[in-house]
All heavy atoms as an XYZ file, in Angstrom:
925
protein
N      97.541     63.144    151.830
C      96.951     62.956    150.547
C      97.735     63.695    149.507
O      98.024     64.874    149.656
C      95.510     63.501    150.663
C      94.663     63.069    149.560
S      93.056     63.691    149.956
C      92.170     62.635    149.060
N      98.159     63.058    148.466
C      99.021     63.653    147.462
C      98.182     64.297    146.374
O      97.148     63.709    145.956
C      99.940     62.603    146.887
N      98.531     65.476    145.957
C      97.841     66.131    144.836
C      98.341     65.690    143.505
O      99.597     65.411    143.349
C      98.020     67.627    144.956
C      97.186     68.224    146.038
C      97.273     69.721    146.159
N      96.741     70.355    144.904
C      96.776     71.583    144.673
N      97.379     72.455    145.483
N      96.259     72.095    143.605
N      97.463     65.623    142.526
C      97.848     65.212    141.150
C      98.335     66.487    140.449
O      97.562     67.337    140.088
C      96.646     64.562    140.444
C      97.025     64.008    139.090
O      98.257     63.999    138.812
O      96.121     63.656    138.374
N      99.617     66.607    140.276
C     100.248     67.777    139.646
C      99.868     67.882    138.182
O      99.647     68.926    137.711
C     101.790     67.709    139.841
C     102.438     68.875    139.169
C     102.171     67.694    141.276
N      99.740     66.762    137.492
C      99.401     66.762    136.119
C      97.964     67.301    135.914
O      97.682     67.994    134.885
C      99.636     65.407    135.481
O      98.650     64.483    136.013
N      97.081     66.987    136.863
C      95.675     67.531    136.713
C      95.663     69.046    136.950
O      94.939     69.776    136.215
C      94.768     66.811    137.703
N      96.462     69.566    137.838
C      96.535     71.026    138.089
C      97.107     71.683    136.901
O      96.630     72.770    136.471
C      97.379     71.311    139.331
C      96.651     70.938    140.629
O      95.477     70.754    140.611
O      97.365     70.841    141.665
N      98.161     71.109    136.314
C      98.814     71.714    135.140
C      97.886     71.741    133.961
O      97.738     72.732    133.244
C     100.064     70.952    134.758
O     100.898     70.821    135.946
C     100.846     71.598    133.680
N      97.173     70.650    133.802
C      96.160     70.541    132.685
C      95.028     71.587    132.871
O      94.648     72.257    131.894
C      95.539     69.147    132.680
O      94.592     69.070    131.666
N      94.613     71.781    134.061
C      93.543     72.842    134.334
C      94.054     74.208    134.048
O      93.331     75.037    133.491
C      93.115     72.711    135.790
C      91.928     73.588    136.142
C      91.467     73.361    137.567
O      91.465     72.217    138.029
O      91.066     74.339    138.230
N      95.300     74.544    134.422
C      95.932     75.841    134.177
C      96.012     76.074    132.649
O      95.649     77.152    132.127
C      97.305     75.943    134.817
C      97.120     75.994    136.350
C      98.032     77.163    134.341
C      98.408     75.958    137.165
N      96.461     75.017    131.919
C      96.572     75.174    130.474
C      95.184     75.398    129.796
O      95.020     76.138    128.871
C      97.281     74.001    129.825
C      98.773     74.120    129.982
C      99.508     73.121    130.639
C      99.514     75.190    129.509
C     100.878     73.162    130.789
C     100.877     75.246    129.577
C     101.570     74.286    130.294
N      94.182     74.731    130.298
C      92.867     74.870    129.765
C      92.371     76.287    129.975
O      91.748     76.946    129.095
C      91.837     73.927    130.430
C      92.124     72.507    130.085
S      91.677     72.159    128.395
C      89.924     72.160    128.451
N      92.566     76.896    131.181
C      92.150     78.246    131.431
C      92.965     79.236    130.560
O      92.379     80.182    129.999
C      92.338     78.592    132.961
C      91.378     77.932    133.768
C      91.536     78.313    135.233
C      90.517     77.574    136.116
N      90.641     77.878    137.565
N      94.247     79.042    130.432
C      95.045     79.897    129.591
C      94.620     79.747    128.122
O      94.611     80.790    127.406
C      96.559     79.530    129.722
C      97.236     80.007    131.015
C      98.681     79.478    131.088
C      97.289     81.487    131.070
N      94.335     78.574    127.680
C      93.821     78.428    126.299
C      92.540     79.165    126.063
O      92.368     79.770    125.025
N      91.631     79.113    127.033
C      90.306     79.861    126.917
C      90.570     81.360    126.848
O      89.989     82.039    126.013
C      89.414     79.507    128.073
O      89.114     78.141    128.070
N      91.441     81.842    127.685
C      91.777     83.261    127.667
C      92.381     83.704    126.346
O      92.065     84.708    125.739
C      92.659     83.631    128.886
C      91.877     83.465    130.200
C      93.213     85.022    128.737
C      92.738     83.556    131.429
N      93.332     82.880    125.868
C      94.000     83.173    124.635
C      93.028     83.169    123.449
O      93.073     84.036    122.632
C      95.175     82.165    124.372
C      95.977     82.391    123.150
C      96.639     83.676    123.176
C      97.008     81.251    122.979
N      92.141     82.163    123.477
C      91.130     82.090    122.385
C      90.204     83.336    122.382
O      89.940     83.935    121.390
C      90.269     80.851    122.575
C      89.199     80.657    121.505
C      89.790     80.507    120.127
C      88.349     79.460    121.839
N      89.835     83.831    123.564
C      88.985     85.033    123.738
C      89.725     86.221    123.223
O      89.157     87.085    122.514
C      88.556     85.230    125.163
N      90.999     86.340    123.494
C      91.808     87.506    123.038
C      91.949     87.498    121.531
O      91.857     88.529    120.860
C      93.177     87.527    123.726
C      93.202     87.865    125.200
C      94.634     87.670    125.779
C      92.774     89.313    125.360
N      92.100     86.337    120.907
C      92.257     86.233    119.466
C      90.964     86.632    118.809
O      90.948     87.353    117.777
C      92.644     84.756    119.039
C      92.499     84.552    117.637
C      94.130     84.561    119.483
N      89.885     86.188    119.388
C      88.520     86.535    118.806
C      88.305     88.058    118.880
O      87.828     88.662    117.870
C      87.406     85.788    119.498
S      87.398     84.026    119.138
N      88.607     88.655    119.956
C      88.430     90.112    120.106
C      89.342     90.846    119.157
O      88.873     91.774    118.470
C      88.736     90.528    121.548
C      87.603     90.002    122.504
C      88.765     92.041    121.660
C      87.889     90.161    124.002
N      90.588     90.477    119.087
C      91.535     91.125    118.167
C      91.116     90.900    116.732
O      91.220     91.858    115.878
C      92.950     90.583    118.431
N      90.671     89.720    116.339
C      90.179     89.481    114.984
C      89.015     90.382    114.587
O      88.978     90.883    113.447
N      88.120     90.566    115.497
C      86.986     91.476    115.211
C      87.403     92.905    114.999
O      86.994     93.601    114.132
N      88.394     93.346    115.852
C      88.903     94.687    115.654
C      89.571     94.871    114.300
O      89.467     95.898    113.654
C      89.865     95.031    116.798
N      90.370     93.896    113.949
C      91.078     93.954    112.626
C      90.094     93.956    111.464
O      90.259     94.573    110.447
C      92.119     92.815    112.521
C      93.339     93.027    113.295
C      93.748     92.063    114.194
C      94.116     94.201    113.215
C      94.902     92.260    114.948
C      95.198     94.387    113.991
C      95.617     93.404    114.898
N      89.053     93.119    111.633
C      88.056     93.056    110.521
C      87.366     94.372    110.348
O      87.102     94.809    109.208
C      87.058     92.000    110.851
N      87.119     95.073    111.446
C      86.447     96.419    111.355
C      87.359     97.366    110.686
O      86.942     98.199    109.895
C      86.021     96.876    112.774
C      84.808     96.118    113.242
C      84.451     96.508    114.596
O      85.039     97.325    115.253
N      83.341     95.931    115.121
N      88.626     97.365    111.037
C      89.546     98.270    110.386
C      89.784     97.940    108.903
O      89.920     98.865    108.088
C      90.900     98.346    111.126
O      91.598     97.140    110.918
N      89.685     96.686    108.543
C      89.745     96.276    107.163
C      88.536     96.788    106.367
O      88.726     97.243    105.294
C      89.818     94.780    107.051
C      91.206     94.154    107.480
O      92.106     94.958    107.582
O      91.237     92.920    107.619
N      87.362     96.728    107.012
C      86.162     97.298    106.292
C      86.314     98.757    106.093
O      86.019     99.315    104.994
C      84.928     97.059    107.176
C      84.526     95.538    107.202
O      85.037     94.839    106.330
O      83.695     95.211    108.022
N      86.854     99.520    107.094
C      86.987    100.950    106.975
C      87.987    101.218    105.876
O      87.783    102.201    105.027
C      87.461    101.563    108.278
N      89.065    100.490    105.739
C      90.079    100.688    104.718
C      89.450    100.434    103.345
O      89.660    101.186    102.464
C      91.291     99.723    104.981
O      91.804     99.998    106.266
C      92.319     99.962    103.941
N      88.718     99.320    103.258
C      88.043     99.007    101.972
C      87.119    100.120    101.555
O      87.150    100.615    100.380
C      87.244     97.706    102.146
C      86.414     97.397    100.950
C      86.972     96.813     99.787
C      85.073     97.676    100.909
C      86.201     96.495     98.683
C      84.276     97.371     99.822
C      84.805     96.800     98.718
N      86.248    100.589    102.453
C      85.293    101.648    102.074
C      86.021    102.908    101.737
O      85.597    103.653    100.793
C      84.297    101.884    103.241
C      83.332    100.750    103.438
C      82.472    101.037    104.668
C      82.457    100.531    102.195
N      87.040    103.272    102.457
C      87.792    104.527    102.157
C      88.469    104.415    100.777
O      88.436    105.415    100.043
C      88.794    104.784    103.268
N      89.004    103.239    100.450
C      89.628    103.087     99.192
C      88.687    103.148     97.979
O      88.979    103.753     97.007
C      90.374    101.758     99.204
C      91.151    101.463     97.894
C      91.907    100.140     97.997
O      91.766     99.408     98.939
N      92.602     99.816     96.962
N      87.526    102.521     98.158
C      86.646    102.467     97.006
C      85.431    103.430     97.019
O      84.643    103.391     96.144
C      86.082    101.016     96.885
C      87.132    100.040     96.540
C      87.722     99.222     97.452
C      87.625    100.061     95.194
C      88.725     98.314     97.058
C      88.679     99.207     94.864
C      89.222     98.332     95.804
N      85.369    104.263     98.076
C      84.287    105.227     98.174
C      84.247    106.151     96.966
O      83.140    106.544     96.503
C      84.390    106.018     99.441
C      83.192    106.945     99.715
C      83.333    107.646    101.029
O      84.408    108.109    101.388
O      82.307    107.683    101.728
N      85.365    106.566     96.478
C      85.416    107.464     95.315
C      84.923    106.883     94.036
O      84.592    107.597     93.115
C      86.826    107.962     95.101
C      87.888    106.927     94.869
C      89.267    107.563     94.845
C      90.376    106.511     94.932
N      90.780    106.220     96.263
N      84.754    105.536     94.036
C      84.201    104.899     92.819
C      82.653    104.788     92.818
O      82.110    104.391     91.833
C      84.853    103.482     92.617
O      84.390    102.697     93.731
C      86.354    103.512     92.518
N      82.076    105.095     93.920
C      80.593    105.050     94.054
C      80.004    106.116     93.226
O      80.573    107.198     93.052
C      80.163    105.173     95.527
C      80.618    104.080     96.402
C      80.666    104.282     97.782
C      81.014    102.830     95.889
C      81.040    103.247     98.650
C      81.442    101.805     96.800
C      81.504    102.008     98.108
N      78.794    105.895     92.723
C      78.086    106.893     91.987
C      77.696    108.060     92.867
O      77.256    107.866     94.017
C      76.781    106.323     91.364
C      76.990    105.636     90.069
C      75.686    105.320     89.356
O      74.757    106.130     89.366
O      75.626    104.163     88.865
N      77.846    109.258     92.354
C      77.466    110.427     93.097
C      76.048    110.877     92.680
O      75.694    110.715     91.535
C      78.474    111.559     92.893
C      79.863    111.270     93.326
C      79.968    110.943     94.807
O      79.405    111.688     95.638
N      80.645    109.887     95.154
N      75.291    111.382     93.588
C      74.001    111.879     93.266
C      74.026    113.214     92.549
O      75.060    113.790     92.280
N      72.822    113.669     92.191
C      72.684    114.962     91.484
C      71.503    114.929     90.540
O      70.727    113.984     90.559
N      71.468    115.952     89.740
C      70.320    116.079     88.783
C      70.551    115.105     87.626
O      71.646    115.006     87.092
C      70.146    117.419     88.333
N      69.473    114.388     87.233
C      69.533    113.510     86.036
C      68.270    113.775     85.283
O      67.260    114.333     85.724
C      69.580    112.004     86.479
C      70.868    111.692     87.217
C      68.368    111.620     87.292
N      68.375    113.451     83.956
C      67.237    113.618     83.102
C      66.178    112.536     83.368
O      66.502    111.344     83.346
C      67.663    113.587     81.649
C      68.463    114.785     81.180
C      68.612    114.898     79.706
O      67.730    114.444     79.018
O      69.647    115.401     79.277
N      64.979    112.974     83.726
C      63.913    112.058     83.982
C      63.599    111.142     82.797
O      63.327    109.960     82.998
C      62.662    112.730     84.455
N      63.713    111.641     81.615
C      63.394    110.852     80.438
C      64.345    109.664     80.217
O      64.014    108.715     79.506
C      63.467    111.770     79.195
N      65.465    109.697     80.892
C      66.386    108.521     80.822
C      65.826    107.360     81.624
O      66.311    106.206     81.438
C      67.797    108.915     81.361
O      68.335    109.901     80.556
N      64.923    107.570     82.559
C      64.443    106.540     83.453
C      62.932    106.296     83.375
O      62.472    105.271     83.693
C      64.811    106.866     84.889
C      66.359    107.000     85.112
C      66.921    108.248     85.019
C      67.092    105.871     85.341
C      68.294    108.349     85.182
C      68.441    106.046     85.474
C      69.085    107.260     85.382
N      62.229    107.350     82.901
C      60.710    107.282     82.851
C      60.332    107.021     81.449
O      60.761    107.735     80.499
C      60.098    108.584     83.365
C      58.625    108.525     83.297
C      60.567    108.866     84.820
N      59.451    105.969     81.187
C      59.002    105.800     79.858
C      58.254    107.009     79.278
O      57.620    107.773     79.974
C      57.920    104.595     80.035
C      58.359    103.956     81.287
C      58.922    105.049     82.189
N      58.439    107.219     77.980
C      57.869    108.426     77.278
C      56.387    108.534     77.554
O      55.908    109.703     77.705
C      58.219    108.392     75.835
N      55.647    107.475     77.565
C      54.204    107.516     77.728
C      53.807    108.058     79.112
O      52.736    108.575     79.318
C      53.603    106.114     77.570
N      54.702    108.037     80.068
C      54.373    108.517     81.384
C      54.884    109.927     81.635
O      54.533    110.493     82.643
C      55.019    107.578     82.495
C      54.510    106.175     82.616
C      55.276    105.434     83.687
C      53.029    106.186     82.887
N      55.654    110.461     80.755
C      56.217    111.794     80.960
C      55.193    112.909     81.010
O      55.299    113.906     81.740
C      57.339    112.176     79.956
C      58.576    111.341     80.081
S      59.442    111.789     81.605
C      60.001    113.434     81.355
N      54.132    112.803     80.188
C      53.151    113.841     80.081
C      51.798    113.250     79.743
O      51.706    112.334     78.961
C      53.553    114.854     78.995
C      52.691    116.117     79.001
C      53.332    117.230     78.168
C      52.548    118.454     78.061
N      52.118    119.054     79.273
N      50.761    113.780     80.342
C      49.380    113.376     80.062
C      48.408    114.501     80.335
O      48.929    115.593     80.812
N      47.133    114.301     80.112
C      46.178    115.402     80.296
C      46.141    115.933     81.798
O      45.867    117.061     81.976
C      44.828    114.768     79.952
C      45.144    113.535     79.217
C      46.532    113.098     79.617
N      46.430    115.048     82.741
C      46.374    115.450     84.123
C      47.785    115.603     84.840
O      47.782    115.863     86.040
C      45.551    114.438     84.914
C      44.090    114.292     84.493
C      43.415    113.191     85.299
C      43.357    115.601     84.686
N      48.812    115.329     84.120
C      50.120    115.343     84.813
C      51.268    115.714     83.812
O      51.111    115.589     82.597
C      50.457    113.997     85.447
C      50.916    112.948     84.385
N      50.046    112.328     83.550
C      52.146    112.536     84.105
C      50.733    111.499     82.771
N      52.009    111.610     83.082
N      52.347    116.152     84.395
C      53.595    116.374     83.696
C      54.698    116.011     84.616
O      54.769    116.471     85.799
C      53.786    117.849     83.237
O      52.638    118.155     82.406
C      55.060    118.001     82.474
N      55.653    115.165     84.139
C      56.850    114.865     84.976
C      57.896    115.909     84.576
O      58.144    116.089     83.374
C      57.356    113.440     84.656
C      58.661    113.189     85.399
C      56.307    112.394     84.952
N      58.384    116.581     85.520
C      59.417    117.599     85.253
C      60.676    116.954     84.606
O      61.047    115.796     84.963
C      59.807    118.350     86.516
C      58.567    119.212     86.943
C      58.953    120.172     88.063
N      57.791    120.977     88.411
C      57.812    121.794     89.478
N      58.898    121.866     90.254
N      56.756    122.523     89.746
N      61.356    117.693     83.797
C      62.454    117.027     83.007
C      63.632    116.628     83.792
O      64.373    115.701     83.420
C      62.902    118.157     82.014
C      62.199    119.369     82.438
C      61.138    119.049     83.351
N      63.883    117.192     85.030
C      65.025    116.831     85.834
C      64.600    116.117     87.101
O      63.610    116.581     87.720
C      65.917    118.000     86.172
C      66.698    118.623     85.029
C      67.495    119.847     85.546
C      67.588    117.613     84.359
N      65.213    115.069     87.446
C      64.975    114.346     88.687
C      66.222    114.487     89.558
O      67.307    114.646     89.065
C      64.618    112.862     88.411
N      66.048    114.308     90.876
C      67.154    114.345     91.786
C      67.521    112.911     92.115
O      66.732    112.134     92.509
C      66.759    115.102     93.056
C      67.927    115.211     93.998
O      69.010    115.630     93.550
O      67.812    114.875     95.221
N      68.825    112.602     91.943
C      69.346    111.248     92.227
C      70.212    111.270     93.424
O      71.057    112.140     93.555
C      70.114    110.716     91.003
C      70.627    109.324     91.223
O      71.603    109.147     91.916
N      69.908    108.373     90.709
N      69.949    110.382     94.371
C      70.731    110.334     95.651
C      71.855    109.357     95.519
O      72.484    109.054     96.568
C      69.820    110.045     96.800
C      69.151    108.638     96.705
O      69.472    107.870     95.801
O      68.368    108.346     97.613
N      72.142    108.863     94.353
C      73.208    107.822     94.157
C      72.595    106.404     93.988
O      73.224    105.498     93.628
N      71.296    106.310     94.376
C      70.632    105.012     94.266
C      69.281    105.134     93.588
O      68.956    104.486     92.678
C      70.486    104.435     95.628
C      69.785    103.066     95.730
C      70.558    102.010     94.968
C      69.565    102.622     97.175
N      68.465    106.109     94.103
C      67.072    106.272     93.578
C      66.897    107.689     93.033
O      67.527    108.644     93.472
C      66.103    106.082     94.670
C      66.042    104.669     95.312
C      65.103    104.682     96.567
C      65.540    103.706     94.279
N      65.986    107.814     92.078
C      65.598    109.103     91.513
C      64.330    109.592     92.245
O      63.435    108.810     92.503
C      65.295    109.004     90.021
C      66.553    108.678     89.237
O      67.668    108.933     89.686
N      66.387    108.150     88.056
N      64.291    110.847     92.535
C      63.079    111.536     93.005
C      62.557    112.464     91.956
O      63.277    113.411     91.634
C      63.336    112.244     94.300
O      63.812    111.323     95.273
C      62.074    112.964     94.849
N      61.397    112.131     91.369
C      60.844    112.915     90.296
C      59.846    113.887     90.838
O      59.161    113.595     91.846
C      60.092    111.982     89.294
C      61.106    111.065     88.549
O      61.828    111.605     87.702
O      61.184    109.900     88.902
N      59.694    115.057     90.176
C      58.626    116.037     90.523
C      57.523    115.856     89.484
O      57.764    115.880     88.310
C      59.222    117.441     90.404
O      60.238    117.607     91.319
N      56.335    115.721     90.020
C      55.162    115.434     89.230
C      54.136    116.572     89.400
O      53.641    116.777     90.455
C      54.516    114.080     89.696
C      53.275    113.586     89.021
C      53.511    113.338     87.532
C      52.721    112.374     89.747
N      53.928    117.300     88.314
C      52.933    118.348     88.322
C      51.590    117.763     88.120
O      51.373    117.037     87.154
C      53.237    119.406     87.249
C      54.490    120.162     87.570
O      54.708    120.558     88.699
O      55.263    120.446     86.602
N      50.599    118.068     88.978
C      49.314    117.455     88.875
C      48.283    118.498     89.367
O      48.652    119.576     89.869
C      49.197    116.217     89.798
O      49.164    116.643     91.129
N      46.945    118.237     89.132
C      45.951    119.172     89.629
C      46.084    119.435     91.137
O      45.622    120.431     91.632
C      44.639    118.524     89.296
C      44.961    117.605     88.129
C      46.367    117.180     88.382
N      46.577    118.494     91.847
C      46.726    118.548     93.288
C      47.993    119.381     93.696
O      48.222    119.659     94.891
C      46.781    117.172     93.981
N      48.804    119.758     92.767
C      50.041    120.486     93.005
C      51.264    119.627     92.638
O      51.101    118.727     91.859
N      52.386    119.969     93.146
C      53.629    119.301     92.797
C      53.797    118.167     93.815
O      53.809    118.392     95.016
C      54.839    120.214     92.798
C      56.127    119.471     92.475
C      54.608    121.405     91.890
N      53.973    116.953     93.247
C      54.221    115.802     94.091
C      55.678    115.345     93.903
O      56.162    115.237     92.760
C      53.261    114.616     93.725
C      51.791    114.930     93.785
C      51.005    113.793     93.165
C      51.373    115.234     95.162
N      56.336    115.023     95.003
C      57.713    114.453     94.915
C      57.581    112.920     95.050
O      57.030    112.489     96.065
C      58.616    115.056     95.998
C      58.732    116.540     95.973
C      59.582    117.013     94.754
O      60.517    116.273     94.365
O      59.269    118.062     94.195
N      58.048    112.198     94.114
C      57.918    110.739     94.090
C      59.255    110.128     93.915
O      59.948    110.407     92.971
C      56.919    110.254     92.954
C      56.661    108.791     93.062
C      55.603    111.058     93.023
N      59.600    109.186     94.845
C      60.899    108.519     94.735
C      60.737    107.145     94.121
O      59.980    106.295     94.636
C      61.507    108.399     96.159
O      61.666    109.685     96.682
C      62.891    107.707     96.108
N      61.503    106.951     93.038
C      61.480    105.669     92.325
C      60.518    105.642     91.115
O      59.413    106.094     91.250
N      60.960    105.084     90.049
C      60.152    105.061     88.826
C      58.870    104.198     88.961
O      57.815    104.586     88.570
C      61.047    104.552     87.683
O      62.117    105.427     87.517
C      60.259    104.595     86.314
N      58.978    103.001     89.672
C      57.708    102.242     89.907
C      56.706    103.042     90.695
O      55.506    102.994     90.392
C      58.167    100.996     90.633
C      59.616    100.815     90.279
C      60.157    102.291     90.113
N      57.161    103.715     91.735
C      56.257    104.527     92.556
C      55.664    105.661     91.735
O      54.484    106.032     91.891
C      56.956    105.082     93.786
N      56.405    106.235     90.764
C      55.904    107.300     89.932
C      54.782    106.795     89.036
O      53.771    107.416     88.864
C      57.059    107.845     89.065
C      56.687    108.966     88.060
C      56.201    110.184     88.814
C      57.853    109.256     87.180
N      54.978    105.604     88.455
C      53.925    105.006     87.603
C      52.654    104.711     88.380
O      51.512    105.044     87.899
C      54.418    103.680     87.016
N      52.747    104.312     89.622
C      51.614    104.075     90.466
C      50.925    105.377     90.769
O      49.684    105.535     90.676
C      52.039    103.338     91.841
C      50.887    103.390     92.798
C      52.483    101.939     91.554
N      51.734    106.394     91.106
C      51.139    107.734     91.456
C      50.330    108.288     90.297
O      49.271    108.834     90.376
C      52.216    108.692     91.902
C      51.695    109.856     92.661
C      51.163    109.535     93.983
N      52.190    108.900     94.895
C      52.044    107.695     95.429
N      50.932    106.965     95.275
N      53.038    107.200     96.218
N      50.873    108.170     89.072
C      50.213    108.673     87.836
C      48.910    107.928     87.640
O      47.873    108.574     87.332
C      51.152    108.523     86.611
C      52.297    109.565     86.798
C      50.395    108.777     85.374
C      53.409    109.397     85.805
N      48.903    106.592     87.783
C      47.661    105.814     87.700
C      46.670    106.297     88.733
O      45.427    106.350     88.427
C      47.937    104.320     87.779
C      48.548    103.721     86.560
C      48.490    102.232     86.579
N      49.113    101.597     87.748
C      50.357    101.171     87.801
N      51.191    101.356     86.818
N      50.813    100.615     88.913
N      47.087    106.528     89.925
C      46.164    107.022     90.978
C      45.551    108.309     90.571
O      44.406    108.598     90.928
C      46.919    107.130     92.289
C      47.284    105.752     92.908
C      48.190    105.938     94.147
O      48.697    107.010     94.457
O      48.340    104.837     94.853
N      46.309    109.276     89.954
C      45.717    110.544     89.589
C      44.597    110.337     88.613
O      43.528    110.977     88.819
C      46.808    111.410     88.874
C      47.899    112.034     89.710
C      48.938    112.699     88.815
C      47.319    113.037     90.669
N      44.734    109.445     87.680
C      43.670    109.197     86.676
C      42.478    108.450     87.299
O      41.351    108.652     86.988
C      44.224    108.487     85.459
C      45.059    109.445     84.619
C      46.443    109.635     84.886
C      44.466    110.280     83.684
C      47.161    110.564     84.219
C      45.213    111.225     82.949
C      46.538    111.302     83.224
O      47.303    112.241     82.521
N      42.794    107.539     88.238
C      41.737    106.834     88.943
C      40.905    107.794     89.735
O      39.665    107.715     89.807
C      42.301    105.699     89.839
N      41.520    108.718     90.471
C      40.820    109.718     91.298
C      39.979    110.585     90.373
O      38.809    110.941     90.697
C      41.791    110.532     92.075
C      42.430    109.790     93.284
C      43.516    110.673     93.879
C      41.331    109.497     94.325
N      40.511    110.950     89.236
C      39.751    111.807     88.313
C      38.549    111.071     87.814
O      37.430    111.596     87.726
C      40.622    112.214     87.115
C      39.919    113.172     86.187
O      39.563    114.280     86.604
O      39.693    112.752     85.000
N      38.673    109.785     87.501
C      37.586    108.969     87.071
C      36.486    108.887     88.176
O      35.332    109.035     87.882
C      38.028    107.558     86.702
C      36.890    106.648     86.360
C      36.278    106.660     85.112
C      36.488    105.688     87.263
C      35.233    105.826     84.806
C      35.424    104.814     86.934
C      34.810    104.888     85.736
O      33.781    104.047     85.400
N      36.917    108.652     89.388
C      35.979    108.564     90.495
C      35.213    109.909     90.797
O      34.051    109.933     91.039
C      36.662    108.086     91.779
C      37.125    106.613     91.765
C      37.948    106.323     93.005
C      35.963    105.715     91.617
N      35.984    111.001     90.625
C      35.297    112.340     90.778
C      34.247    112.525     89.721
O      33.185    113.056     89.972
C      36.384    113.404     90.677
C      37.162    113.564     91.945
C      38.059    114.829     91.926
N      39.005    114.732     92.990
C      40.337    114.445     92.820
N      40.843    114.269     91.661
N      41.115    114.385     93.880
N      34.580    112.148     88.449
C      33.582    112.235     87.358
C      32.365    111.300     87.635
O      31.299    111.682     87.365
N      32.625    110.131     88.170
C      31.579    109.169     88.424
C      30.659    109.672     89.489
O      29.475    109.453     89.441
C      32.195    107.865     88.836
C      31.308    106.648     88.923
C      30.709    106.300     87.559
C      32.137    105.435     89.427
N      31.205    110.360     90.508
C      30.407    110.853     91.647
C      29.463    111.954     91.217
O      28.547    112.286     91.963
C      31.230    111.344     92.762
O      31.988    112.504     92.386
N      29.664    112.557     90.005
C      28.813    113.611     89.547
C      27.652    113.076     88.696
O      26.830    113.876     88.217
C      29.620    114.639     88.775
C      30.598    115.313     89.639
C      31.499    116.290     88.810
C      32.617    116.867     89.679
N      33.492    117.677     88.965
N      27.522    111.795     88.484
C      26.526    111.232     87.600
C      25.285    110.900     88.422
O      25.301    110.859     89.655
C      27.078    109.925     86.949
O      27.287    108.955     87.942
C      28.287    110.189     86.077
N      24.205    110.592     87.740
C      22.962    110.303     88.441
C      23.044    108.968     89.053
O      22.422    108.734     90.108
C      21.826    110.262     87.311
C      21.409    111.633     86.908
C      20.238    111.582     85.891
O      19.398    110.707     86.007
O      20.206    112.462     84.997
N      23.779    107.995     88.443
C      23.952    106.697     89.044
C      24.529    106.739     90.418
O      24.141    105.943     91.299
C      24.806    105.808     88.174
C      24.213    105.385     86.855
C      22.933    104.482     87.017
O      23.052    103.570     87.930
O      21.963    104.708     86.357
N      25.383    107.652     90.645
C      26.013    107.726     91.985
C      25.063    108.183     93.013
O      25.134    107.782     94.178
C      27.210    108.743     91.902
C      28.019    108.791     93.165
C      28.956    107.771     93.435
C      27.897    109.809     94.034
C      29.704    107.812     94.558
C      28.650    109.843     95.260
C      29.560    108.799     95.490
N      24.075    109.022     92.668
C      23.091    109.556     93.606
C      22.060    108.569     93.979
O      21.295    108.778     94.950
N      21.919    107.469     93.312
C      20.806    106.454     93.579
C      21.169    105.631     94.782
O      22.185    105.315     95.145
C      20.637    105.568     92.418
C      20.009    106.261     91.222
C      19.784    105.274     90.146
C      19.151    105.982     88.940
N      18.894    105.068     87.836
């Protein structure tokens, strides 16, 4: 029985092609990762650095001070978000993000309203 040499050769080339394709994919992934590292190293110095920022630059004036709260003049910025210090009857609260600060201030006044409501005669009925 004679073997088909062309079928054997074709099978060998298919296996070699698969191995070569796998090696190219692995090498491509490694190069892409080094390209990312190079990109980040090159442009890292252009990223904003964190530090102290004036809260009034980010917080509306109406929210800076009220009967039950005071937002401290400096906030800490991590390069993306500001963390404000909020003086309240409950003590100093650290709040990250201006929207969260607005919510926390509204909550202070809502709690104060509920405390006042609980002292009325209607509450005792």
